[in-house]
Steps between C-alpha positions, in 0.01 A plus 500: 500500500632841411420837681449859375602749769366852413678814619419864444190468281294775335174465696231757557632556853860567385380728222287692748784536736721628229224751405483626855877540523486672166240747623694569824827556326374677191657249260327308228411131604732351239797686644412382848492139376832544320660640811344242742604205281832639350796252514683568821199649677357308811245274336632584154563265209691481169191584285424814705123442544241273657445160343164482318273203600497386136872431537428233762247355262773458235709308758202274585425429137868416446503267808187331355663447162710209377794746479522495887484119532856490642410753778397315809500632862599850396409836652473755229512870603393737230601813689660719226848415619466617861719218619333478838323168458407298812579127473346246732 
């Protein structure tokens, strides 16, 4: 069995939080997201933004395909390159 371990995902709540910070700081929401998720920032990642839920779906579809038949017992962490995966 394989496992997909989500990280910073673009959800309604995270988008609303970014919008609130945007309003408080007088910056556009996309600039807030780039700043919050910039590589090297606490919680940042290599792609510089939150991961879209559809990107987890792509991983799930891959795992369900014949192309992933050699993957067993793996933990996949589509986190945009944050490098802070938690392994159990």
